[in-house]
C-alpha positions in Angstrom: -30.5 47.1 49.1 -28.8 47.7 45.7 -25.5 46.7 47.5 -27.4 43.5 48.6 -28.4 43.0 45.1 -25.1 43.6 43.6 -23.7 40.9 46.2 -26.5 38.2 44.8 -25.4 38.9 41.5 -21.3 38.7 42.3 -21.9 35.2 43.8 -24.3 34.1 41.1 -21.7 35.1 38.6 -19.1 33.0 40.0 -21.1 30.2 40.9 -21.7 30.0 36.9 -18.1 30.5 35.9 -17.5 27.8 38.6 -20.4 25.6 37.2 -19.0 26.5 33.6 -15.1 26.2 34.8 -16.4 22.4 36.3 -18.2 21.4 32.8 -15.6 22.3 30.7 -13.1 20.5 32.8 -15.5 17.5 32.8 -16.0 17.5 28.9 -12.4 17.8 28.4 -11.5 14.9 30.8 -13.9 12.8 29.2 -12.8 13.4 25.3 -9.1 12.4 27.1 -10.6 9.2 28.4 -12.0 8.3 24.6 -8.4 9.2 23.3 -7.0 6.5 25.7 -9.5 4.0 24.7 -8.0 1.4 22.2 -11.0 1.3 20.4 -10.7 5.0 19.6 -7.3 5.2 18.5 -7.4 1.9 16.4 -10.3 3.9 14.8 -9.0 6.9 14.4 -5.2 5.6 13.1 -7.4 2.8 10.4 -9.7 5.7 9.3 -6.7 7.8 8.4 -4.9 5.3 6.5 -8.0 3.9 4.8 -8.3 7.4 3.3 -5.1 6.9 2.3 -5.4 3.8 0.8 -8.2 4.7 -1.4 -7.5 7.7 -2.2 -4.5 6.8 -4.1 -7.0 4.4 -6.4 -9.3 7.6 -7.2 -6.6 9.0 -9.1 -6.3 6.2 -11.8 -8.9 7.5 -13.8 -7.5 10.5 -14.3 -4.1 8.7 -15.5 -6.2 6.5 -17.8 -7.9 9.8 -19.3 -4.6 11.3 -19.7 -3.0 8.0 -21.8 -5.7 6.6 -23.5 -8.0 10.0 -23.8 -12.1 9.2 -24.7 -12.9 6.6 -27.4 -14.7 3.3 -28.4 -12.0 1.0 -26.5 -12.4 2.8 -22.9 -15.9 2.8 -23.3 -15.4 -1.1 -23.9 -13.3 -1.0 -21.2 -15.4 0.9 -18.5 -18.2 -1.1 -19.4 -16.6 -4.5 -18.9 -14.8 -3.6 -15.5 -18.2 -2.0 -14.3 -19.6 -5.8 -14.5 -16.7 -7.3 -12.9 -16.5 -4.8 -10.0 -20.3 -5.7 -9.4 -19.8 -9.4 -9.5 -17.1 -8.8 -6.8 -18.4 -6.4 -4.8 -21.2 -8.8 -3.6 -19.1 -10.9 -2.1 -15.7 -9.0 -1.0 -17.6 -6.8 1.4 -19.4 -9.7 2.7 -16.8 -12.2 3.3 -14.3 -9.2 5.1 -16.9 -8.6 7.6 -18.5 -12.2 8.5 -15.1 -13.8 8.6 -14.4 -11.8 11.6 -17.0 -12.7 14.4 -16.0 -16.5 13.2 -12.5 -16.0 14.0 -12.9 -14.1 17.2 -15.0 -17.6 18.4 -12.4 -19.9 17.3 -9.7 -17.9 19.3 -12.0 -18.1 22.3 -12.4 -21.9 21.8 -8.6 -22.3 20.8 -9.5 -23.6 17.5 -7.4 -23.7 14.7 -7.9 -20.3 13.0 -5.6 -21.3 9.9 -7.5 -24.4 8.9 -10.9 -22.2 8.6 -9.4 -19.4 6.9 -7.4 -22.3 4.3 -11.4 -23.9 3.7 -12.6 -20.2 3.5 -9.6 -19.6 0.8 -10.0 -22.9 -0.9 -13.8 -23.4 -1.2 -14.5 -19.5 -2.5 -11.6 -20.0 -4.7 -13.3 -23.3 -6.9 -16.7 -21.7 -6.2 -16.1 -18.7 -7.8 -13.9 -19.6 -10.5 -17.4 -21.8 -11.5 -19.2 -18.8 -11.0 -17.4 -16.9 -13.2 -17.2 -19.4 -15.7 -21.1 -19.7 -15.9 -20.9 -15.4 -15.8 -18.8 -15.5 -19.1 -20.8 -17.9 -21.0 -24.1 -16.2 -20.1 -22.7 -12.4 -21.2 -21.8 -13.6 -24.4 -25.1 -14.3 -25.0 -26.8 -11.6 -22.9 -24.6 -8.6 -24.1 -26.0 -8.4 -27.6 -29.8 -7.6 -26.5 -29.1 -5.5 -23.7 -26.3 -2.7 -25.4 -25.8 -1.0 -28.6 -22.0 -2.0 -29.2 -21.0 -2.6 -32.4 -19.8 -6.0 -32.7 -16.1 -4.9 -32.8 -17.0 -3.3 -29.4 -18.8 -6.3 -27.9 -15.6 -8.7 -29.2 -13.3 -6.3 -27.2 -15.6 -6.3 -24.5 -15.5 -10.0 -24.1 -11.6 -10.1 -24.2 -11.3 -7.7 -21.5 -13.7 -9.8 -19.4 -11.5 -12.7 -20.0 -8.3 -10.6 -19.0 -10.6 -9.0 -15.9 -12.1 -11.9 -14.6 -9.9 -13.2 -12.1 -10.3 -9.9 -10.6 -13.3 -12.0 -8.9 -11.0 -14.2 -7.2 -8.8 -12.1 -6.1 -10.8 -9.5 -4.5 -12.6 -12.1 -2.2 -9.1 -13.4 -1.3 -7.5 -10.4 -0.2 -10.8 -9.8 1.2 -10.6 -13.1 3.7 -7.1 -12.1 4.4 -8.1 -8.0 5.1 -10.9 -9.7 7.5 -8.6 -12.4 9.2 -6.0 -9.8 10.0 -8.6 -6.9 11.4 -10.0 -10.0 13.6 -6.6 -9.9 15.1 -6.7 -6.4 15.5 -4.3 -5.6 13.1 -5.7 -2.7 10.8 -2.7 -0.8 9.4 -1.8 -3.3 6.3 -5.5 -4.0 5.0 -6.4 -0.7 5.5 -3.3 0.9 3.3 -3.0 -2.5 0.8 -5.5 -0.6 -1.5 -2.6 2.0 -1.7 -0.3 -0.6 -2.8 -2.5 -2.0 -5.5 -3.2 1.3 -7.1 0.7 2.3 -7.4 1.2 -1.8 -9.2 -1.8 -1.0 -11.7 -0.3 2.3 -12.6 3.1 1.2 -13.2 2.1 -1.4 -15.0 -0.3 0.4 -17.3 2.3 3.2 -17.9 5.0 0.2 -18.7 2.9 -1.8 -21.0 0.4 0.8 -22.2 2.3 1.2 -25.5 2.7 -2.8 -26.4 -0.9 -3.6 -24.9 -2.8 -0.6 -25.7 -6.3 -0.8 -23.6 -5.5 -4.2 -22.4 -2.8 -2.9 -20.1 -5.7 -1.3 -17.6 -7.3 -4.7 -17.3 -4.0 -6.8 -16.8 -2.6 -3.8 -14.9 -5.8 -4.2 -12.3 -5.0 -8.1 -11.7 -1.6 -7.3 -11.4 -2.3 -4.9 -8.6 -4.5 -7.4 -6.8 -2.0 -10.1 -7.2 0.3 -7.6 -5.7 -2.0 -7.0 -2.5 -2.5 -10.5 -1.8 1.1 -11.4 -1.8 1.6 -8.5 0.6 -1.5 -9.8 3.2 0.1 -13.3 2.7 3.7 -12.0 3.3 2.2 -9.9 6.5 0.1 -13.2 8.0 3.5 -15.1 7.3 5.7 -12.8 9.1 3.5 -12.3 12.2 2.9 -15.9 12.4 -0.2 -15.5 13.7 -2.1 -17.8 11.2 -0.7 -20.7 9.5 -2.8 -21.3 6.6 -3.7 -24.6 5.4 -5.3 -24.3 2.0 -8.4 -27.2 1.9 -11.3 -28.0 0.4 -12.5 -30.3 2.9 -15.8 -29.6 4.4 -17.0 -29.2 8.0 -19.6 -28.2 9.8 -18.0 -24.7 10.8 -17.4 -23.8 7.0 -21.6 -24.7 6.7 -22.5 -22.4 9.5 -19.9 -19.4 7.8 -21.5 -20.3 4.2 -25.1 -19.9 5.6 -24.4 -17.1 7.5 -22.4 -15.5 4.5 -25.7 -16.5 2.0 -28.1 -14.2 4.0 -25.6 -11.1 3.6 -24.9 -12.0 -0.1 -28.8 -11.5 -0.9 -29.3 -8.8 0.9 -26.0 -7.2 -0.6 -27.6 -8.2 -3.7 -30.7 -6.1 -3.2 -29.1 -2.9 -1.8 -26.7 -3.0 -4.8 -30.0 -2.3 -7.0 -30.6 0.8 -5.1 -28.4 3.2 -6.8 -29.8 1.8 -10.1 -33.5 2.6 -9.1 -32.4 6.0 -8.2 -30.8 6.8 -11.5 -33.8 5.2 -13.6 -36.0 7.0 -11.7 -34.6 10.3 -12.0 -34.0 9.5 -16.3 -37.8 9.8 -15.9 -37.7 13.3 -15.0 -35.5 14.8 -18.2 -32.3 15.2 -19.3 -29.9 16.2 -16.7 -31.2 15.1 -13.6 -29.2 11.8 -13.6 -26.1 14.2 -13.5 -27.6 16.1 -10.8 -28.4 13.1 -8.4 -25.0 11.6 -9.0 -23.0 15.2 -8.3 -25.0 15.2 -5.0 -24.4 11.7 -4.2 -21.1 11.5 -4.7 -20.1 14.7 -2.1 -22.9 13.2 0.4 -20.4 9.8 0.1 -17.3 11.5 1.2 -18.5 12.1 5.0 -20.0 8.7 5.2 -16.9 7.2 3.5 -14.6 8.9 6.2 -16.1 8.1 9.1 -17.1 4.7 7.9 -14.0 3.5 6.5 -12.4 3.3 9.9 -14.7 3.0 12.4 -17.2 -0.3 11.0 -13.8 -2.2 10.7 -12.3 -1.9 14.1 -16.0 -1.9 15.4 -16.7 -5.0 14.2 -13.4 -6.7 15.5 -13.4 -5.4 18.9 -16.9 -6.3 19.5 -16.6 -9.9 18.3 -13.7 -10.2 21.2 -15.5 -8.7 23.9 -19.0 -10.8 22.8 -17.2 -14.0 23.0 -15.6 -13.0 26.7 -18.9 -11.0 28.2 -21.5 -12.2 25.8 -25.1 -10.2 25.5 -24.8 -7.2 28.4 -20.9 -6.5 27.1 -22.1 -6.3 23.5 -25.2 -4.3 24.9 -23.3 -1.5 26.4 -20.7 -1.6 23.3 -23.3 -0.5 21.2 -25.2 2.0 23.6 -21.8 3.8 24.3 -20.8 4.1 20.7 -24.4 4.9 19.5 -24.6 8.0 22.1 -21.2 9.2 20.6 -21.7 9.0 17.1 -25.5 9.8 17.4 -24.1 13.5 18.5 -21.2 13.8 16.2 -23.4 12.8 13.2 -25.9 15.2 14.6 -23.3 18.2 14.8 -22.3 16.9 11.2 -25.4 16.9 9.8 -26.2 20.6 10.9 -23.0 21.5 9.6 -23.2 20.1 6.1 -27.0 21.3 5.9 -26.1 25.0 6.3 -22.7 24.9 4.4 -24.1 23.0 1.5 -24.2 25.5 -0.7 -20.8 26.5 -0.2 -19.7 22.7 -0.7 -21.6 22.3 -4.0 -19.9 25.7 -5.5 -16.4 24.7 -4.0 -16.5 21.3 -5.8 -18.4 22.2 -8.7 -18.1 26.2 -9.6 -15.2 25.7 -12.1 -14.7 25.6 -15.6 -17.8 25.2 -17.7 -20.0 23.8 -15.2 -23.5 25.9 -15.4 -24.0 27.9 -12.4 -27.8 27.6 -12.6 -27.5 24.0 -11.6 -25.9 25.0 -8.2 -28.9 25.4 -6.3 -30.6 22.3 -7.4 -27.4 20.1 -6.5 -27.6 21.6 -3.2 -30.8 21.4 -2.9 -30.5 17.8 -3.2 -27.3 17.6 -1.1 -29.6 19.1 2.0 -32.1 16.2 1.8 -29.4 13.6 1.4 -28.0 14.8 4.8 -31.0 14.8 6.6 -30.3 11.3 6.3 -26.7 11.0 7.4 -27.2 10.4 11.5 -29.6 7.4 10.9 -27.3 6.1 8.2 -24.4 6.1 10.8 -26.4 4.7 13.6 -28.0 2.0 11.2 -24.5 1.0 10.2 -23.6 0.6 14.2 -27.0 -1.7 14.6 -25.3 -3.6 11.4 -22.5 -4.3 13.2 -23.7 -5.6 16.1 -25.9 -8.2 14.1 -22.7 -8.9 12.3 -21.1 -9.7 15.7 -23.5 -12.1 16.3 -24.0 -13.6 13.2 -27.4 -12.9 12.6 -27.3 -12.1 9.1 -31.1 -13.3 8.8 -32.1 -9.9 10.3 -30.1 -7.9 7.9 -31.5 -9.9 4.7 -35.1 -8.9 6.0 -34.2 -5.2 6.4 -32.2 -5.2 2.9 -35.2 -6.1 1.2 -37.1 -3.7 3.2 -35.0 -0.9 2.5 -35.2 -1.7 -1.6 -38.7 -1.9 -1.6 -38.9 1.3 0.8 -37.0 3.0 -1.5 -38.9 2.0 -4.5 -42.4 3.4 -2.6 -41.1 6.5 -1.2 -39.5 7.2 -4.7 -42.5 7.0 -6.2 -44.1 9.0 -3.5 -42.0 12.0 -3.5 -40.5 12.3 -7.3 -44.1 13.5 -8.1 -44.2 16.4 -5.4 -40.4 17.4 -4.8 -39.1 16.1 -8.5 -35.3 14.6 -8.3 -34.7 16.1 -4.6 -37.7 13.6 -3.8 -34.9 10.7 -4.1 -32.4 12.1 -1.6 -35.1 12.8 0.7 -36.7 9.2 -0.2 -33.4 7.7 0.6 -33.0 9.7 4.2 -36.4 8.2 5.2 -35.3 4.9 4.4 -32.2 5.4 6.5 -34.4 6.7 9.1 -36.7 3.4 9.3 -34.2 1.3 8.9 -32.4 2.8 11.9 -35.3 2.8 14.1 -36.6 -1.0 13.0 -33.1 -2.2 13.9 -32.7 -0.5 17.5 -36.1 -1.7 18.2 -35.2 -5.3 17.0 -31.8 -5.2 19.2 -33.4 -3.9 22.3 -35.8 -6.7 22.1 -33.4 -9.2 21.6 -30.6 -7.9 24.3 -33.9 -7.8 26.5 -34.9 -11.1 26.3 -31.2 -12.8 26.2 -30.4 -10.6 29.5 -33.5 -11.9 31.7 
C-alpha cells in the first residue's frame, strides 16, 4: 500500500515538474516574442533615450543655483519662466500628439505631408505671436495686483518675459517637428533632442553669465530651443521624408486639425489647473503640507515618466498607421493587447512601490537637515498615490486610442470630469484624512477615468464593428 502511494506521489511530482517546465518555457517564448515585436523594441529604445534626453535638463536648475544663488533676480526669473512654460505647455504636447494621426492619414491617402506640416508651422507661428502680444499686454496690468514683487522686481519680470516669449513659438514648432518624425517612426532624435537643448542652454549661460547676468538664463533657454529646432530641421532635410513648404494658406484638412486640437487644448488647460487645486487645498491644512504633497508627488512621477515617456509616443505612431490600414478591428486588438501587458506590469509595480514606499522616501529625502519625523507622512501620501498608478497607465492607453481616432471631444469631456471630480473628492477626503486625502482623491479620479474611457471605447468598437 505504501509503495503504491509513493508511486502515485512520484508520478504527481513528475507531472508537476513537467507542468512547471512547460509553463516556464511558454512564458519564456511569450517574453521572447514580445522583444521581437517592433512596437516593444521601439518603446524600450525610445524610453531609454527620452529618460536620457530629459534627464540632462534636470541638471540646469542646479547649475543656476551654483552660478546665481538665491536672490530677488532669481525669484523674478523663475516666476517669469514659469508663466512662459505654462503658456507653451498648453499647446506643445497637444500639437505633438494630434499631428501624428493626421500625418498617418495623409500618408495613407498619398497626400503631400510637407504641405500640411508647413501650414501647421506657418499658421501656428502667426497665431502664437499674436497670442504672445496679448499675453504680454495683459500681464503688464495683472502682475501688480496678483503678486507682491517690488516695482523693480516687476520691471525685471517683464523684461525677462520679453526675452523668453519666443519660447512659446519655438516649443510648439519643435513639437510639430518631433511629432512629424514620430509619425514616421523616427523616435531616437526627437527623444534625445531635449539633451541637445540642455547642453546649448548651459553653454550659453556659462559663456555670458558675467556679461548678461540673470538675462543669460532666459536667453540661454531661447538659444537652446533654437538649437534643438535646427537639429530637427536638419534631420528632416537629411532624411528627405518631408519637404516642408511653409504656408499661411487655409484648407479643409488644417481646419479639421485645428478643430480636433481645440478640444484637446481646452482639456489640457483644465488638467493643468489640477496641481494648483491640490496645492491650494493642501495649504488649507497648515504649514508644511504643500511641501509634503510636493515631495511625495515628485517620487510618484518618476515611474509615470519613465514608463510613459517612450510607450505613449510609440503607441500613437504604430496605432495611427495600423488604424489607417486595418480600421476599428486593428485598433481594438492593439488596445486589448496593450492593456493586458500594461495592466500586469502596472499591478506588479504598484504592489512593489506600495510595499517599499517607506524605503523609497528614506532613500530620496533622509539626508542633511531634512526632518526625519516627516518621512512617515510622505510615505503615507506616496502610498495613496501609488494606488492609482495602474489606472493612470491604463487611462493613458485609452487616451492614445481616442487620439488615434482623432476623437478629442471625448478627451475634453473627460478632462472636465477629472477637474471637477478632483475638487469634489479632495473636499471629501481632506476632511477625514488630511493631506493624504488629496493623494487618494487623485487615485480615485484616475480609476474612474479608466473605467469611463474603457466603457466608451468598448461601446464605440462594438458599434463600428457591427
